[in-house]
Backbone bond lengths (Angstrom), bond angles and torsions (degrees), N, CA, C in turn:
res aa  C-N    CA-C-N  psi(-1)  N-CA   C-N-CA  omega(-1)  CA-C   N-CA-C  phi
1 X - - - 1.454 - - 1.526 110.79 -
2 X 1.334 116.47 -47.21 1.459 119.83 -179.10 1.524 111.01 -64.26
3 X 1.346 115.39 -36.57 1.458 119.26 -179.18 1.526 111.20 -65.36
4 X 1.317 117.17 -43.82 1.462 120.04 -179.42 1.531 110.84 -67.43
5 X 1.310 117.67 -36.34 1.466 121.03 176.89 1.521 110.55 -65.57
6 X 1.314 116.40 -42.50 1.462 120.64 178.30 1.522 110.67 -63.46
7 X 1.336 116.92 -41.37 1.460 121.21 178.88 1.527 110.95 -62.45
8 X 1.311 116.78 -44.64 1.468 121.19 -179.86 1.526 110.66 -64.47
9 X 1.315 117.53 -44.42 1.467 120.53 179.06 1.526 111.59 -64.15
10 X 1.319 117.07 -40.47 1.466 120.85 177.89 1.517 110.39 -63.61
11 X 1.320 117.18 -43.91 1.462 121.48 178.67 1.525 110.92 -61.93
12 X 1.315 117.53 -44.45 1.465 120.72 178.58 1.523 111.43 -63.00
13 X 1.318 116.97 -41.02 1.462 121.07 179.30 1.520 110.77 -63.17
14 X 1.326 117.53 -45.75 1.463 120.85 -179.76 1.521 111.63 -67.51
15 X 1.311 117.62 -35.02 1.459 121.15 177.37 1.521 110.60 -67.06
16 X 1.313 117.61 -38.83 1.468 121.23 179.33 1.517 110.92 -64.92
17 X 1.308 117.93 -31.27 1.463 121.67 -179.49 1.518 112.62 -81.58
18 X 1.325 118.22 -8.12 1.458 120.59 -174.33 1.522 113.06 -73.19
19 X 1.323 119.51 -9.71 1.457 120.64 179.93 1.525 112.32 -84.99
20 X 1.329 118.21 -1.20 1.462 121.32 178.68 1.524 108.29 -94.94
21 X 1.338 118.19 117.15 1.463 120.53 -179.01 1.525 112.08 -67.27
22 X 1.322 115.26 156.05 1.466 120.08 -179.78 1.522 112.21 -87.25
23 X 1.319 117.26 -16.47 1.458 120.26 -179.88 1.512 110.89 -175.44
24 X 1.335 116.73 178.40 1.465 120.41 -177.96 1.526 111.94 -74.01
25 X 1.316 115.98 152.60 1.463 121.27 174.80 1.524 110.25 -108.30
26 X 1.313 117.12 5.32 1.461 122.40 -177.12 1.529 110.43 -105.13
27 X 1.306 115.61 152.53 1.459 122.03 179.69 1.523 110.25 -87.87
28 X 1.314 115.86 133.95 1.464 122.65 174.27 1.515 106.66 -132.13
29 X 1.320 116.87 136.51 1.462 122.29 179.39 1.517 109.91 -112.08
30 X 1.342 116.81 150.38 1.469 119.07 178.04 1.527 110.84 -58.87
31 X 1.310 116.28 139.22 1.454 121.50 179.04 1.519 111.72 -74.39
32 X 1.314 115.21 170.50 1.457 121.04 178.99 1.529 108.94 -61.43
33 X 1.318 116.09 136.31 1.470 123.88 -179.43 1.529 112.69 64.00
34 X 1.329 118.09 24.42 1.469 122.62 176.41 1.528 107.70 -110.85
35 X 1.333 117.11 127.08 1.462 119.20 177.31 1.530 109.89 -89.40
36 X 1.336 115.60 173.78 1.462 120.42 -176.51 1.527 112.66 -62.60
37 X 1.330 116.71 -35.44 1.466 119.43 -179.97 1.530 110.95 -66.28
38 X 1.341 116.99 -42.46 1.465 120.16 176.68 1.529 110.12 -62.01
39 X 1.340 115.32 -41.74 1.463 119.95 -179.66 1.530 110.54 -62.14
40 X 1.325 117.37 -46.15 1.471 120.94 179.72 1.528 111.30 -62.71
41 X 1.334 116.46 -41.63 1.471 119.70 178.74 1.528 111.11 -63.60
42 X 1.337 115.78 -45.31 1.465 120.08 178.97 1.528 110.93 -64.88
43 X 1.333 116.64 -39.62 1.460 121.18 178.64 1.528 110.39 -59.71
44 X 1.324 115.94 -46.81 1.472 119.93 -179.53 1.526 111.42 -63.30
45 X 1.332 117.13 -44.04 1.469 118.88 -178.59 1.526 111.34 -69.53
46 X 1.333 118.06 -35.26 1.468 120.38 179.07 1.524 111.54 -72.36
47 X 1.331 117.62 -33.20 1.467 120.19 174.54 1.526 110.20 -63.15
48 X 1.334 115.74 -44.11 1.470 119.80 178.81 1.522 110.76 -63.06
49 X 1.338 116.07 -43.72 1.459 120.41 179.58 1.528 111.10 -61.88
50 X 1.340 116.66 -47.08 1.465 120.49 -179.18 1.525 110.62 -62.18
51 X 1.312 116.37 -41.21 1.468 120.32 179.36 1.528 110.75 -63.49
52 X 1.328 116.59 -45.40 1.470 119.19 -179.16 1.525 111.31 -68.59
53 X 1.333 117.90 -36.79 1.468 121.02 177.28 1.528 110.66 -64.19
54 X 1.324 115.50 -40.19 1.458 119.99 -179.37 1.527 111.09 -65.51
55 X 1.315 116.17 -41.46 1.466 119.74 -179.75 1.524 112.34 -72.82
56 X 1.344 117.22 -26.88 1.465 121.09 -178.08 1.526 112.84 -88.85
57 X 1.332 117.39 -8.78 1.465 120.69 -177.11 1.526 110.36 -63.32
58 X 1.344 117.00 140.64 1.465 119.91 179.78 1.530 112.33 -64.54
59 X 1.341 116.58 -31.09 1.464 121.06 178.35 1.526 107.61 -103.08
60 X 1.307 117.59 110.76 1.459 121.29 179.37 1.528 109.57 -80.74
61 X 1.341 117.86 137.71 1.467 121.10 179.55 1.526 111.30 -58.23
62 X 1.323 115.75 141.01 1.457 120.95 -178.70 1.523 112.38 -94.27
63 X 1.338 116.89 -9.86 1.458 120.54 179.44 1.520 108.64 -146.74
64 X 1.332 115.57 165.26 1.457 119.79 178.40 1.527 110.37 -65.07
65 X 1.341 117.34 -36.15 1.464 120.82 179.10 1.522 112.04 -63.23
66 X 1.315 116.37 -43.25 1.463 120.87 178.48 1.526 110.34 -67.14
67 X 1.319 116.67 -41.11 1.459 120.74 177.54 1.516 111.62 -63.20
68 X 1.339 116.37 -40.41 1.466 120.85 179.62 1.520 110.57 -64.82
69 X 1.322 117.23 -41.99 1.462 121.25 179.19 1.526 111.04 -59.79
70 X 1.314 117.02 -47.59 1.467 120.80 -179.41 1.526 110.82 -66.84
71 X 1.335 117.30 -40.61 1.462 121.42 177.81 1.529 109.64 -59.46
72 X 1.345 116.45 -46.83 1.466 120.74 -179.29 1.526 111.64 -61.42
73 X 1.315 117.56 -40.46 1.468 120.69 179.55 1.522 110.44 -61.91
74 X 1.331 117.41 -48.85 1.467 120.76 179.09 1.527 110.81 -61.78
75 X 1.324 116.57 -43.58 1.463 121.87 -177.99 1.533 110.92 -64.82
76 X 1.328 116.97 -47.85 1.466 120.70 -178.33 1.525 111.71 -64.17
77 X 1.321 117.66 -40.62 1.466 120.22 177.32 1.521 110.63 -60.85
78 X 1.309 116.83 -42.16 1.461 121.64 -179.48 1.532 110.61 -65.21
79 X 1.334 116.89 -48.64 1.470 120.37 -177.67 1.529 110.71 -65.62
80 X 1.325 117.28 -39.49 1.465 120.44 177.86 1.528 109.91 -64.40
81 X 1.304 116.44 -40.77 1.465 121.22 178.39 1.520 112.57 -62.91
82 X 1.324 117.23 -26.14 1.463 121.46 178.90 1.526 111.61 -89.05
83 X 1.340 117.13 2.59 1.460 120.86 174.18 1.513 115.69 95.83
84 X 1.329 118.21 15.63 1.463 120.69 179.42 1.524 109.83 -92.83
85 X 1.329 115.59 165.72 1.460 121.83 -173.96 1.526 111.06 -97.40
86 X 1.325 115.26 135.99 1.459 122.55 178.13 1.529 106.88 -115.20
87 X 1.347 118.60 104.23 1.468 119.88 179.45 1.529 110.76 -64.90
88 X 1.314 115.93 141.56 1.465 121.80 177.23 1.519 108.51 -129.70
89 X 1.320 117.21 160.63 1.461 120.68 178.73 1.519 109.51 -69.29
90 X 1.307 116.44 156.28 1.452 121.10 -179.57 1.512 113.16 -87.17
91 X 1.320 117.62 8.77 1.453 121.57 -177.92 1.524 110.60 -71.84
92 X 1.315 115.57 131.80 1.461 121.04 178.24 1.525 108.06 -98.46
93 X 1.305 116.02 127.69 1.460 120.96 178.00 1.525 107.47 -101.47
94 X 1.335 116.97 117.94 1.465 119.27 -177.34 1.524 111.82 -67.02
95 X 1.330 114.93 148.43 1.462 120.24 175.92 1.524 109.29 -73.05
96 X 1.299 115.83 140.35 1.459 121.25 176.08 1.518 106.52 -104.46
97 X 1.344 117.44 118.46 1.470 118.70 -178.80 1.524 110.83 -65.27
98 X 1.325 114.42 139.13 1.462 119.78 177.64 1.518 109.57 -77.65
99 X 1.325 115.37 143.61 1.460 119.55 175.63 1.512 107.95 -81.07
100 X 1.295 115.52 132.15 1.455 120.45 -179.75 1.524 109.75 -81.09
101 X 1.314 115.52 139.98 1.462 119.48 177.49 1.527 111.12 -87.24
102 X 1.327 115.43 -4.34 1.467 119.73 179.97 1.528 109.63 -89.77
103 X 1.301 115.43 142.77 1.458 120.22 176.84 1.522 109.16 -74.48
104 X 1.308 115.38 148.45 1.463 120.17 179.03 1.523 109.07 -67.54
105 X 1.347 116.85 142.60 1.470 119.27 179.48 1.520 110.75 -64.72
106 X 1.339 116.15 144.89 1.474 121.26 -179.68 1.490 111.05 -105.34
């Protein structure tokens, strides 16, 4: 009985931890005048920061996809702040004009 209870509790504990990603899914490139050693050091510190931010967040991710998204956001902000490059798509999104709540002057 104790063994089966321990097995179930261990399984539940490991399943609960599965929503924390192991690393970023986004591409980051070394910044200008940054060597590989600086990049690796920054990568390691930003991974730790993103992981700790994710675990400290008041709203815990409900899925691995949600956890990965939040991890990537924390990681990318950190790496960008350290001067590294974050590639983005070349797609231009047009501005949508806001509708004014004011009536046109007469």
